[in-house]
C-alpha positions as CSV (number, residue, x, y, z in Angstrom):
1,X,5.6,2.6,7.4
2,X,4.1,4.1,10.5
3,X,5.1,1.9,13.4
4,X,3.1,3.7,16.1
5,X,0.3,6.0,14.8
6,X,-0.2,7.5,18.3
7,X,3.1,9.4,17.8
8,X,1.9,11.0,14.6
9,X,0.1,14.4,15.0
10,X,-1.4,14.4,11.6
11,X,-2.6,10.8,11.4
12,X,-6.3,10.2,10.5
13,X,-7.4,6.7,11.3
14,X,-10.4,4.9,9.9
15,X,-10.6,2.8,13.1
16,X,-9.7,3.5,16.8
17,X,-8.2,0.0,16.9
18,X,-5.4,0.9,14.4
19,X,-2.0,1.0,16.0
20,X,0.3,0.9,13.0
21,X,0.1,1.1,9.2
22,X,2.0,0.5,6.0
23,X,1.1,2.3,2.7
24,X,2.8,1.6,-0.6
25,X,2.1,3.2,-4.0
26,X,1.0,1.3,-7.1
27,X,2.9,3.1,-9.8
28,X,3.1,3.0,-13.6
29,X,5.8,5.1,-15.3
30,X,5.9,7.4,-12.3
31,X,2.2,7.9,-12.2
32,X,0.3,6.8,-9.1
33,X,-2.5,4.4,-10.0
34,X,-3.5,3.5,-6.5
35,X,-2.1,2.4,-3.1
36,X,-1.9,-0.6,-0.9
37,X,-2.9,0.5,2.6
38,X,-2.8,-2.0,5.4
39,X,-3.6,-1.2,9.0
40,X,-2.8,-3.3,12.1
41,X,-4.1,-3.4,15.6
42,X,-0.5,-4.1,16.8
43,X,2.2,-1.5,17.3
44,X,5.2,-1.9,15.0
45,X,3.5,-4.7,13.1
46,X,5.4,-4.3,9.8
47,X,9.0,-5.2,9.0
48,X,11.3,-4.4,6.1
49,X,10.6,-8.0,5.0
50,X,6.9,-7.2,4.9
51,X,7.6,-4.0,2.9
52,X,9.7,-5.9,0.4
53,X,7.0,-8.5,-0.1
54,X,4.2,-5.9,-0.4
55,X,6.2,-4.0,-3.0
56,X,6.2,-7.2,-5.1
57,X,2.4,-7.3,-4.6
58,X,2.3,-3.6,-5.8
59,X,4.4,-4.5,-8.9
60,X,2.2,-7.4,-9.7
61,X,-0.9,-5.1,-9.4
62,X,0.7,-2.7,-11.8
63,X,1.3,-5.4,-14.4
64,X,-2.3,-6.7,-14.0
65,X,-3.7,-3.1,-14.4
66,X,-1.5,-2.6,-17.5
67,X,-2.7,-5.8,-19.1
68,X,-6.3,-4.9,-18.3
69,X,-5.9,-1.6,-20.0
70,X,-4.2,-3.1,-23.0
71,X,-6.9,-5.8,-23.3
72,X,-9.6,-3.0,-23.4
73,X,-7.8,-1.3,-26.3
74,X,-7.8,-4.4,-28.6
75,X,-11.0,-4.9,-30.6
């Protein structure tokens, strides 16, 4: 979580309106498959509760990606 991007010297924003961000990995067996990256126009917009919920979203995405890969393997 980046509560206030203005305090980060190496932050590259895709919009000048972004004030805070949360980024979580989508992992499978330690391999990064992607990431969930959410920006906000509000400083300190994300809480630990948000992080916990979004981690569950990432886990669900991992399971869906795994099922998709398995489905492509079956004739």
